[in-house]
N, C-alpha and C positions, 0 to 999 in steps of 0.2 A: 897101496898101502892105508892102515886101518885109518878112521879117521879119531883126534883125539876126544875124548870127552866132553859134553854139554853140561854146566852150570846155569842153572835157572833160578832166581828167587826172587821172589817176590815180598815185598817189604808193607805188609798192610797196617789199616788201624787198629784192627782185634788179633792179628796175628802176620806170623814171617813161616813163608812155606819155601825149603830148598829142594832141587830136583835135579837128579844127575842123571840124564840118559847116553847113551851109547847108539852109535850108529852102526849098525849089520847085519851086512847083504843088503845095502838100500834099506835096511826098517829103521824104526828108532825101538828102544829097550831103554826101559826105564831101570836103574840098578841101585839108585838110594833115592830117599827122600826122609825130609827131616822136618816137624813142626813145632814151633814155639810161639808162644804167647805176643803179641807184642808191646812191649814200651816204650816210649816216649817220641811216641807218631800220636798226633787229632788230627781227624778230618783228612789225613791224608797226607799231614806238614808236619817234619820233623819240629821236637818241641825238646827232646833231648838228644844229643850224638850220645853220651855214655851208655844210656837205658838203651837208643835203640841196636848201638853196635853188641850189646850183651847180648840181645835176641837174634839177632842174625848171626853173630855166633853158635848160638848153642845150635838153632835150627840145621845150619850149615854144618857143625860136626855133628849129628845128627843123621844127615845123611852120607857125611863120609864114612861114618861107623859102617852102616848101611851096604854101603857100596865097594866099603875095603879101600877105595882112594878115590881124591878127586880134586879138579883143576880149582887153581887160586883163583883164573880169572871166570868172570858172570855176566851172564846176561839180565840184566835189571829192569824192575817196574818203578815206571814216577804215576804220580796220583798225578787227577788230573788237575787237583788246584795248584800246581804250579804254573799249568798251563794255559797260551793261547793261540790262536791259529790266527788263517789269512790266504789269501789265494794271489797265486801271479801266472804272470805270462810270459815266455820265452820263444825268439824266434831266434832263428839260425841259419846260416845260408851252408851249401855244403860244396865246397869248391871240385870236390873227388866226384860227388854226382848219385855216392853211395852213404848211406847212413849207418853209422858203427858205432860201437858202447860208447866212443869217447865223443860224437855227435850228439850224442842222446844226454851225454855228460855238461855237456857247453849248451844243451837247450836248457836243462834244468838249474844250471847256475844261474843262466840268463833270466830264469822264471821270479828266480832269487832278488836277484835287480832291481825285477819290476814290482816290486811286493811291498803292499802297503808298508808306511814306517815301521818298522819293529824295533821297537825302544831297546836302548844301549846294554840295559840293565836284563836282557834278554836273549839267549843261544838257543840259534836253531837245532833241532834234534831229528826230524825227519822234515825231508821234503817227496815228497808224492804226488807222483804225476799220473789225473785222472783223464787225458784225453789227448791224445796225438792226432796232429793234422797233417800228411805232408802233402805240398803243392795243397792244388784243389780239392783232395782230398781229403774229408772231414772222416771224424769216429774213427783212427786206425785203432787195431786194436794192439795191435805190436810193429813199430816201423823200425825193427831192428833188420837190415839188409837189405832194404830198397830203395831204388835209385830215385833219387829227387833234386832238386835244386833249395829246398825251401823244406824246413822243419819245425811246428810251433806245436811246443806244448802248456798244457796246462795244469798247474800243480797246486795243491793242500797242503799249504807251508805249518808246520806244527815248532812252536820255539817253547822254552822255557826260562823258569829265572834262572840268571845265574849263582845267585843267594842258596838257593834249593838245590841246584846242581851241585855246588862246593859242598853244603849240608853231608846230600846224599851220598857222595865219595867219600867225603871224609867219616861219616858213620861203617860203612865197607871198610875202608882201610885200618880202623883202627878195629875190624872182626880179622884184619887178613888177608881181605880180599881185596886184587882190585876189578875196576869195573869194565869190562871189554862193549859195552852198548848197552846203552839204554832206552826205553822202550814205554811208548804210551801204552796206560794201564786197559784201556780201551782198546786200541790198537793189539794187544795181544790176547783178550780174549773175543773179539772178531775172529782172530786168526784161530783159535780153539774151537769155534761153535757154529763157525757159518759154513756150509756146505759151497758149491760151486754156482748150484740154480741161482742159491739167496745173494749170494752177488752180482752175477749177472740179471738179476730180476731187481735189485735193490733193498737193502735191508738197512732198518736200527736198532744196532745192538747196545743195550743198560745192561752194564755190570754192579748189580743192588749188594755191595758188600758191608762189611759191620758198620762203617761209618758214613761214608761215599757211596754216591751212585756215578760211575762213568759211564757217559756216550755219545754214539758214534752214529755217523752215517755210510753207509760202505755201499756206492753204486758202481758198474760194472770192476774196473782194474783197481780201485782202490778207496779209502777214507774220503771224505768231503766236507764233514763236519761234526766236529767233537764241539761236546761241554759236558759239564758236573755240577754235580750237587752237594754239597755237603751233609748230608744224610742217609743214615743207613738201619740195618735195622739196629744196631746201639741203642738207638733214640725211642726205639720199641721200647728196648728193659728198662730206661730212662722215663719214660713215662709211664710205664707201671710200677715201678717202684713208686715216684709221687702220686699217684693215684689212689693206690692203693697201700699207700704208708708198711712198705715191705722192702726190703733190703735189697740189693741190686742183683746178688744169688740168689733170692729166691725169684724178684720177677722175672729172670733170665730162663728162670726151669719154667715157668709158670707160660713164658711165651713157647718158650719150646715144647710141652707138653699139652696146650691148649690153648696155642697158635691157631687161630680159624677163621676165617673170614666169608665162609660161606653163608651163616644165621646164626644169632643167639643161644647159649642154651641158659634153661634153668636151673643148672644141678650148682649145686654151691663145694665150694673145695676149704679145707685149712690152709692161710697164711701167717708166717711170724709177723712178728708184730716188730717197728723198727724202734733199738731203746730198751725192748725189754725181748731176750732169748729165748726164756721160758715161756713166755705167751702166744698163744694164737689165735686168728680171728678169723673167722667166715665171711667170705664175700662171695659174688654169684657172677657165674661166667661172664651173665651177660654184661656184665662192666667190662671185663675180661675182653671180650668183645667191640666195643663200644670205642675203650683204647686202644686196640690195636689199628680196629678201622678206620679212625679219625686216623692217625699218625701214616698210614700206607695210603689211603684214599689223598689224603691233601700231598704226599710224596709224587704220587703216579700225576696228577692233577700239576705240576710242578715241570714234570718231566716231560706232558703233552703238551704243554708248552711251550717247551723247546723245542720240542717238532715241526710245530706253527712256524716259530721265529726262525729256524731254517729255510724254509720254504719251498723244499725237500719232499712234505707230506705224498703227495699225486705220484713220486718215485718208486717211493718205498714199496714196489709190488710184494715182496717177499714181508712184507707185514712188522711186527716190533719182537726181536728173539731177546729175551730176557734171562740173565744169568745170574750166579752169585749167591749167596746164602739169604738172604731178603726173598729166594723166588720160594723155599723152603715153607714158606706160610699156605695153609690150604685155603683153596679157593680164590689166588693170589692173583693166575689165569683170569678167571671168573670177573672179577673188578676191575681189571687192566683191559678187557673187554670192553666195558663200558667205557673205562674214564678214554678210552684211544680210541673211540667213536665207531668202534666195530672194524680196528685196523686188524690181519691176523696176526694171532700172539700166539709164541711158542717158548716154551718152558726151556731152556736147553743147559745138556752139561755136556764139558768137553768130552771130543771126540780117544776113544780109548788107545790105549798106548801100550805098548805090548810090556809083559813083565808085571804090571799093576795096572791091566786092564781094570778090575774091581773097583779098587781103592780107590784109585783116579777120578773115576766116573763121577764125580758130585759137583755140583756148579762151585764151589767156594776153592777146588781149584781150576779154573777156567784160565786167568790170568798167566799161573804158572807152568800151566802146560804149551799154552799159546805166547810163552817167554823160548820154553824149549822148541816147538815147531819153528818160530823165528830162527834160532840159533841154529836148526838145523835145514835153513832155505826157502821158509815155506813164509813169505810175504809181500809186499804187491810187487809184481812184475822188475821194476824199476823203481831205485829207493837211494836219495841221498840219506845215508845212518846220523847217528849220533857222532860216530868221528871224522865227519865232514868228507866220507870217503859211497862210490859207488857203487852198488849190492846191484844182482839184479838175478831175476829167480833160476834156480837148479846151478846157481855156479856161486862162487866162493865169492870174499873179497873183490874188488877191482883189482889188479894188480899194483893199478900206479894210485899212490894214496892223493886225490885231488880235490885242495882245500879250499870251500867257497868264498876265504877271503885269507886279509894277512893278517897276524894277530895283532894282538894289542899293542901300541905301544907301550902301557900301562899294567905291566903284569900283575894276576893275579899273587893275593898273598902265598897261593900253594902252583907250583911250578906246573903240575899235570894238570892242573883245573886252568891254564890260559887258554883264555877264550878269543874266540875270530872278533872283529867289528863286524857287525852285521847289517849297518847300513849302507848303500852304498855313498858317494860323495854327492854332496844336493845336486853338484852340476849335473850329473850323472839320473839324476832322477827323473820324472815326466812330474809333471802339478798333477794330482788327483784332485778329485769335490768328494768335499765333505760326507763322508759316509754313515751313518747312525751304525754304532758297534752292536747292536744286535742285529742290525741287517748283512744277512749272508748274498754277498753277492760274487755270479758266477761269470770271468770271462765271457763276452755272445763276440764272435768275430765279426758281425756286423754289427757294432755297437756303433761305427759312425756314419752318418747322415748318407757320403755316397755309395758305402756298402750297402746302405738299405734299397735306396735308387736299386741299387745295381744286384740284389735278391729280386724286386721286386718285376723289373721286368722278364730274369729268368725265369719266374712265378705264369708272367703272364703270356711268354713263348710257348711255356710247355702246355698251359690251355689252350692256347690256339695252333 
């Protein structure tokens, strides 16, 4: 039986992209593409629902006309501006001694309840396991089908503000589209640009868009860290407009045609003057270089600090993978090499998809291509998604719709957006030490004094 078509929509700050794809003979074929200027969105945040809805509908209708038909349910991106994350550890006993999908699901829910306090105004959209332990065997890639009496999982838990989700769903609803799944932007981009070797060696993916940068770090099977910066290539345009006293439209063209980070040039160009459309003035390309270089350098330095903050810099063996529209600036890779302290740098385009191999091979499409691939089953091997259901590699949504908590006693204004009460009862929570927001803590199975002594004795035994 043929699979239904997949509709993916990336609502960005500068553009909205709708992509329709169909699975044919185990291949994903693109049948429709629609692009519209984004309105009502700034720095990843919806600021005007009506304007955002019109932009979504325009992109959707263009894709639908190309494909001939389109589903009315979409997999959509959510900007990192709405996102926070934490970590949790789940432990379950196995009465049947065999690890099934249901047991993995129980372990992930236990990890959620073990997590740091998640604010009431936030809702979980991803629970991503990055490490499994079966009895005393650590670093298990896939525990499914193994025989054991105990299963442990360490998970990266991503949650989004309920108000942000509400506004996102309302904007799509007004455009006549229901949301099938919500996926973090950085997660989708990583799906589109990372290969298997980079996942195993560890990599940092940064999607540098029009007004935002979304950063994730991927180790082994999963994302373990994510961050967001409200700066993008649009800020370069604004800087040029202010520094050169020229309209934004002219500044954008200057950035596109003369944006070069390699070295300053001595040539002069004519540009229009703000307030007098009939007048032009000459400016040196050295000024253009200085303005662009200053903004990009500052952006990369902030992103480099985020990697340092993660405490995972030494584990990203594959280096930093940059994608998104800002990566089109000439000389960006060389500047990034210097700022990221000579970590390997790769400029990435999304993987080719049949039907539009050339059209979609542009870094601006990384997120939407990743959304389509997510819909086709390419995601973390196991995951509890934004619908609170378990997904697992190469399978459809788990047959039983497993909820991770009970509905709120006070529903939100729109029934479809009723969220679950995420934090478990206070009595069920273990007291935790205060941890600074900027520190990422990865659970250590030897974090208790008795376990540390046991580990030391095991080491002495092996040594002698």
